[in-house]
N, C-alpha and C positions, 0 to 999 in steps of 0.2 A: 396518591402519593404527593407529598407536599414538597414544593421546590421554592427556592428563593428566586428573585427576579433575574439573577445572573444565569439561571438555567433556562430561561425562556428564550424565545426566538429573538436574537438581538439585531439582526441585520436584514430584514426584508427590504428590498429596494423600493421605496415608496415615494421618494421625492419630497417628503415632508418630515418634520421632526417626529421622533418617536415619543410616545408618552408611556409612562409606567403606571399601571393601575392594578391594584389588588394582586400583586405578585406576578403579573403577566405583562407582556409587551403588547400594547394596542397600537394599531395602525389603520389608517383610513382605507388601505387597500389590501388588508390581509385576506380578503375573500377573492381577490383577483387570482385567476388561474394561471395567467401567463406572465411570469416574472422570474427573476433570479431570487432564490431563497438561500440564505446563509444561516445556519443554525448551530448552536452549541449547547452542551450540557455537561455537568460534572458526573463522572462515573459513580462517585461516592454518593450522589444524591439520587441517581436513577435506580440503584439496586442496594438494598440494605445488607445484602450478603457480600457485597464487594468490600475487600479489605486491603489496606496497604501492607507491604512487606519490606520494611526498612533494611532487612538483612541482605536484600538484593537491590537496594536503591529503587524500590517500587513504591512511590509515595503519593499521597494526596495533596500534601502541601510542602513547600520548601521556602525557607526565609519568609514565612508568613504569607506566601502567595500560593494559590491553587496550582497544582501541577497535573490534575486529572481531567482536564478539559477534553472532551471529544467533540469533533467538528464535522459538520456535514454541509453539503451544498447540492443544489439541483437548479437547473434552469428550465422551467416549464414552457418557455417560448421555443425550445428546441425539441423536435420530435424525439421521444424517448426510445432508446435501444432496449430498455427493459433489463439493464445490467447495472450491478452495483460494484464499484471499485472500493475495496478495503485497503487503505493505505497504511503501511506499517512503518511509519517514521514520523518525525515532527510534521505538523501541518505545513503544506506547501501551497499557498494560495495561487501562484501562477500556474501550477500543475492542475489544481482543482478547476481553475477558470477554463483550461483547455478540455479537461474531462467533461465538464458541463456543456461546453460548446459542441462536443461529439454526441451529445444526447445520453451521457452516462451520469448516473448518480454517484456520489463519492462521500466516503466517510473516513475519518482518521480516528483510530482507536487508541485509547490509553492502555497499554499492555506492558507486561514485565519484560523489558529489554535491558534494564540496568545490570542484570546478572552477569553480563559478559565481562565487565571490569573485574569482578572478583572470582568468577568460576572458570574463565578461559585458562586452559593449561596447554603448554607446548613443551614436549609432546603430550597429547591427551592420554588418559588411561587406556583407551581403546579407540577404534576407528569410527565409533558412532556416539561418542560421549557428548559432544556439543549438540549433535542432532537430536538426541533424546531430550536434552534440556529445551531445545527449540520446540519440539513437539509438545512437551508439557506446557510451555508458555502459550502455545497456540490453542490447545484443546482443554487445558485445565484437568487433564487426566494424568494418572500416575505412570509416567514413562521413565522417569529418571530418579535415581536415589540421591542425586546431588542437589536437588531442589524440590520445594513443595509449593506448587501453585494450585489452589483449589479451583473447582469448576467455575465459580463466579468470577474468577480473576483471569481466566484464559481469554484469548482473542475471540474465540467462537461465541462464548456466552456474552461477553461484553458487547460484541457487535450485535447479537440478537436483541439484547436489552435496549441498546441505543436505537436500533431500527424500529423496535416496537414503540418506543417513545416518539420517534419521528413520525411514525404512521398516525399517532394520535394528535401530535402537535401540529403537523403540517400535512393535512389530508390532500392539499393541492399537489403535493409532491408525489403522491401515490407510492409511498414507501412500503405499504403493506404488501405489494407484489413480491417483495423479497423474503416474506415470511410464509411458512407453511400455514395451511388453513387454521390449525389450532394454535398457531403462534409459538410452537415449542422449538422451532428450529429455523435457521435460514434456508432458503431455497438455494443450495450451493451451486447448482447448475447455472445460476444467474450471477455468480460472484466472480469478480476478477481480483486476484490477490496481486498487490504491487508494493514495492518498497525499494529503497536504495541502501546499499552497503549491508549493515547488520539486518535491516528490514527485508532486503531482497533475499538474503540467505534463509531467514525464517519463512518467507513466503514460499520459497522453493521446497523447503522441508515439509511445510504444512500441505502443500499441493500433492506431494507423494502420498500422503496419508488420506487426504480428502479430495475427491474429485471436484474441480472448479471449472469455470468457463475458460479461464486464461490466467497465466502468470506473467507479470512484467517485472524483469529483474534489472534494475539500474545499478551499475558499479558493483556487481556481485554475480553469483554468490561466492562466499569465501570458504570458511572451514577447510582450509587447504590440506590439513593432515587427516581428514576423515573420508570415509567412503560410503556414507549413507546415500549418496547420489545414485548408486547402482541398485538400490532397493526397488522392488516392484512399485510402480506408480499408479495411483488411482486416477490421476490426471494424465491423459495421453501426452506424450512428449512433444508432439507438434503444437501444443498449446503453451509451450514455454518460449518466451522471447527475452533476449538479453541485449544490453547496450552499455558500452563503456568507452572511456577515453584511454588511449594507449599509453599515456604518461601516468595514469593511475598506478600506484604501486601494486595493486591487485592484478594488474595486467602485466607489468614488467617482471614481476616475480612468478608469473605463470599460475596465479591462483584462479583467476576467472577462466582462462582458457582450459585449465584442467577441469574445473567444475562443469563447464559447458560440454566438454568431451564426455565426462562421466554421465551426464544427463542425456547423452546420445544426440545432442543437437546437431552434430555433424551429419546426421542422416537427412537433414532438411536444408542443406546448402552450405557453401563455404563461408568463411569469415568475410564480411563485406565492409569495406571502407565507405561510409555514407557520404564522405566529402568528395568522392570521385565517382559515385554511382547515384542513380536516381531510383525512386520508388518504382516497382516493388522490391528493389534490392535483391533480385534473383530469388524472391520468396524465402530468403534465409531467416534463421532465428538467431544468428550471431552477428551483431552489428557493432562496429567500432568507429571512432572518430580520431583524427589527428589534428583537429582544429587548434589554433593558437591560444594557449592558456599561459603564455609568458613563462614557459618551462616550469610551471609550478605543479608538482604532483598533488598537492592539497587541492588546488583549484580544479585540477583534472578530475579528482574524485567526485566533485559536485557538478561538473560540467555536463553530465549526462541528463540532468533534469532541468526544467525551467527554473529560473531564479538568478541570484546574484553571480553565480559562477558560470552560468551558461554563456556560450560565445555569441557575440552579436556581429551582424554585418555592418557595412558602412553606413546604412541608414538607421542603425540602432535596433534592428529586428533580430530576433533569435534565428540562428541559421538552421537549427535542428527541428523546426516546426514539422516538416514532412516526416521526420523520424518518429516523433512522438505520436503523430497521427497513425503511422504504420504499426507501431508497437501495440496500440490499443484497439485498432480497427481492422487490421489486415485479416482477411478470411483465413481461419485456421486450416481449412482443407486445402488451401493453396500452399504447397511446400516446394522447396528447392530440391535439387538433385543431391544424392549422396556425395559428400566430399571425400574422395578417395586419397 
């Protein structure tokens, strides 16, 4: 498969300038096993079957700039957990830095999430309308009459194709462990689905359909007028973890609490304020924060993840480092008591 230089490994940390040679990135230390690797490629160049869908704002370019970048990172200096985080939202480098420090591989996938602007209906035609669209966006299978997302454009296939490319391009990262022996599928038992807002909702819906190792839901899930949450789940419910700020409108309007309840997360402990409790937060799956966000609901929505909206302490450090560690690393078999 032919790629231009932008699809090559752009950011291995080598301490020397990168040189571009014959369409690939060359570096004096590309054979080093122990280092941080940051990689990216365009979905449209990895798979000739991948297609844009402008009718749902699912594009390869916008204003002359590529929009279908997929990003991955791994730090081989950290003992690997043998798990892959599939992040369903825009790339978040501070989050990926932390995931890699936990020994997790991480990828951000270009998938059809623009449909929400045009297809969201309140009230929906039925109580699983958005859920079917999300499932089709995740699988590339025909679950919804409202949208048509082919197999090559679903989250599952785009992740498989990207990981297959990563295994070839970055053997030091050992990406091949997340593929079946014949390369036809991901090893889903090694996958952690994670996202924020729209992405956390799709992660939850996908995990009901496909068993995964864990689901991490930041500021979500929403779909507050639907009941797909009560469907049988391929992923055991003790593997779902949620975290949000209480000034987020999804919390104040009872969207996230409702979703968590319908997912039966109350079976694994009460809602825990992480600002007044310490890890392991009574082994709960429902975590909240009341940290100071200057009374801004918009900032509160993004405060659950590392980044510009996250809350800092007096020394300039993120206050929720222990929470992020807990969400991705807490043993799933350790659960809290039923919240009566």
